[in-house]
C-alpha positions as CSV (number, residue, x, y, z in Angstrom):
1,M,80.7,105.5,107.2
2,T,79.0,108.7,108.2
3,W,82.4,110.2,109.1
4,A,83.5,109.6,105.5
5,I,80.4,111.4,104.2
6,T,81.0,114.2,106.8
7,A,84.8,114.3,105.8
8,V,83.7,114.6,102.0
9,K,81.0,117.2,103.0
10,I,83.5,119.3,104.7
11,A,86.3,118.9,102.0
12,A,84.0,119.5,99.1
13,P,83.8,123.2,99.0
14,Y,87.6,123.4,99.2
15,I,88.0,120.9,96.5
16,A,85.5,122.7,94.1
17,A,87.0,126.1,94.9
18,G,90.6,124.9,94.4
19,S,89.6,123.1,91.1
20,Q,88.2,126.4,89.9
21,V,91.4,128.3,90.8
22,I,93.4,125.6,89.1
23,G,91.2,126.0,86.2
24,A,91.8,129.8,86.2
25,F,95.6,129.2,86.1
26,Q,95.2,126.7,83.4
27,T,93.2,129.2,81.5
28,L,95.8,131.8,81.9
29,Q,98.5,129.5,80.6
30,A,96.3,128.4,77.6
31,G,95.8,132.1,76.9
32,R,99.6,132.7,77.0
33,A,100.4,129.8,74.8
34,Q,97.6,131.0,72.3
35,S,99.1,134.5,72.2
36,E,102.6,133.1,71.6
37,M,101.1,130.9,68.7
38,Y,99.5,134.0,67.1
39,K,102.8,136.2,67.5
40,L,104.9,133.3,65.8
41,Q,102.3,133.2,63.0
42,A,102.7,136.9,62.6
43,K,106.4,136.6,62.5
44,Q,105.9,133.8,59.9
45,M,103.6,136.0,57.9
46,Q,106.3,138.7,57.8
47,L,108.8,136.5,56.8
48,K,106.6,135.0,53.8
49,T,105.9,138.6,52.7
50,A,109.6,139.4,52.7
51,R,110.1,136.4,50.7
52,D,107.2,136.9,48.3
53,R,108.5,140.6,47.7
54,L,112.0,139.3,47.1
55,Q,110.7,136.8,44.4
56,Y,108.9,139.7,42.7
57,E,112.3,141.7,42.7
58,Q,113.9,139.0,41.2
59,Q,111.4,138.5,38.6
60,A,111.5,142.3,37.8
61,N,115.5,142.1,37.4
62,M,115.1,139.1,35.0
63,V,112.6,141.1,33.0
64,F,115.1,144.0,32.9
65,E,117.9,141.8,31.9
66,R,116.0,140.3,29.2
67,V,115.0,143.7,27.9
68,L,118.8,144.7,28.0
69,M,119.7,141.5,26.1
70,T,117.2,141.8,23.5
71,N,118.1,145.5,22.9
72,A,121.8,144.5,22.6
73,A,120.8,141.9,20.2
74,A,118.8,144.3,18.2
75,A,121.6,146.8,18.0
76,A,124.1,144.1,17.0
77,R,121.9,143.0,14.2
78,G,121.5,146.5,12.9
79,Y,125.2,147.3,13.0
80,A,125.9,143.8,11.5
81,G,123.5,144.4,8.6
82,G,125.2,148.1,7.9
83,V,122.6,150.3,9.5
84,Q,122.7,152.3,12.5
85,G,122.0,150.0,15.6
86,L,120.4,152.8,17.7
87,S,118.1,154.0,15.1
88,G,115.6,153.0,12.5
89,S,113.9,149.7,12.7
90,A,116.5,148.5,15.3
91,K,115.5,151.6,17.6
92,L,111.7,150.7,16.9
93,I,112.4,147.1,18.2
94,Q,114.2,148.4,21.2
95,Q,111.5,150.9,22.1
96,R,108.9,148.1,21.8
97,N,111.1,145.8,24.0
98,E,111.4,148.7,26.6
99,K,107.6,149.4,26.6
100,V,106.7,145.7,27.1
101,G,109.5,145.1,29.6
102,G,108.4,148.3,31.4
103,R,104.7,147.0,31.9
104,D,105.8,143.9,33.1
105,I,108.0,145.4,35.6
106,E,105.3,147.7,36.9
107,I,103.1,144.6,37.1
108,L,105.6,142.9,39.2
109,Q,106.1,146.0,41.5
110,E,102.5,146.2,42.0
111,G,102.5,142.5,43.0
112,S,105.3,143.5,45.5
113,R,103.3,146.1,46.9
114,S,100.2,144.0,47.2
115,A,101.9,141.3,48.9
116,K,103.4,143.8,51.4
117,S,100.1,145.2,52.1
118,F,98.6,142.0,52.5
119,G,101.3,140.7,54.9
120,D,101.2,143.9,57.0
121,V,97.5,143.6,57.3
122,E,97.6,139.7,58.1
123,S,100.4,140.3,60.5
124,A,98.4,143.0,62.3
125,M,95.3,140.7,62.5
126,L,97.5,137.9,64.1
127,R,99.1,140.3,66.5
128,S,95.6,141.5,67.4
129,A,94.4,138.0,68.0
130,A,97.3,137.5,70.2
131,D,96.3,140.4,72.3
132,Q,92.8,139.3,72.5
133,A,93.8,135.7,73.5
134,I,95.6,137.3,76.6
135,T,92.8,139.5,77.5
136,G,90.2,136.8,77.1
137,S,92.1,134.4,79.4
138,Y,92.4,137.2,81.8
139,F,88.5,137.6,81.9
140,D,87.9,133.9,81.9
141,A,90.4,133.4,84.9
142,I,88.6,136.1,86.8
143,G,85.3,134.6,86.3
144,K,86.6,131.3,87.4
145,I,88.0,132.7,90.6
146,G,84.7,134.5,91.1
147,T,82.9,131.2,90.6
148,A,85.3,129.7,93.0
149,A,84.6,132.2,95.6
150,Y,81.0,131.7,95.2
151,M,81.0,128.2,95.4
152,Y,83.1,128.2,98.4
153,N,80.6,130.9,100.3
154,Q,77.9,128.5,99.1
155,L,79.0,125.1,100.2
156,A,81.4,125.9,103.0
157,P,80.8,124.9,106.6
158,G,79.3,127.9,108.4
159,S,77.9,129.5,105.3
160,S,74.3,129.6,104.9
161,P,72.9,129.1,101.5
162,S,69.4,129.2,102.3
163,G,69.7,131.7,105.1
164,T,69.3,129.5,108.2
165,V,72.1,128.2,110.5
166,S,71.2,126.7,114.0
167,G,73.7,126.6,116.8
168,G,74.5,124.1,119.5
169,S,77.1,121.6,119.4
170,G,77.0,121.6,115.6
171,F,75.0,123.6,113.1
172,A,72.2,122.6,110.7
173,I,72.3,123.8,107.1
174,N,68.7,123.9,105.8
175,Y,69.2,122.8,102.2
176,N,68.7,119.5,100.4
177,D,72.1,117.8,100.3
178,P,72.2,114.8,97.9
179,F,74.6,112.9,100.2
180,M,73.3,113.8,103.5
181,G,69.6,114.8,103.3
182,T,68.1,118.0,104.8
183,G,68.9,120.0,108.0
184,V,72.2,117.9,108.5
185,K,74.1,118.5,111.8
186,L,77.8,118.9,111.2
187,P,80.4,119.1,113.7
188,R,81.7,122.3,114.8
189,Y,85.4,123.1,114.3
190,E,86.9,125.8,116.3
């Protein structure tokens, strides 16, 4: 049974360090996946912005068509009534239609500009988040690899966490090990 404990004791630093290294690679993969998700969301935002701007443009075109139809109807009524269709009261109605329609078109154009600005800002934020996800995963992975090196250095046979190692047929590590007690002699592997 002591050979099993010895084997676990010998393998433990390698397993611990290996799990940290595997965790580092998983962190890098997760960072890349998160980055790709943010990039996709940025593209979706750009598409949504383009769609919103197109809707504003379509609404502005509908307002313009409505103004043209209303003005044509006012001119036709004027001519049908025996007056000039492009002067007098018919002209006043047309001017009023153009003023109201122009204001509506300006509001829609402002909505389109606002949608573009919002979409550009949101998209830039998502691209920045994608960059941060990659950068953060690199730093986290470096930290895990550093932890793996530290753990291996502290736990590996031949290392001296407490500063004392004795020679002989094996070596004694002077620290309290939960499995093997204090000052345990491990076989020397050369």
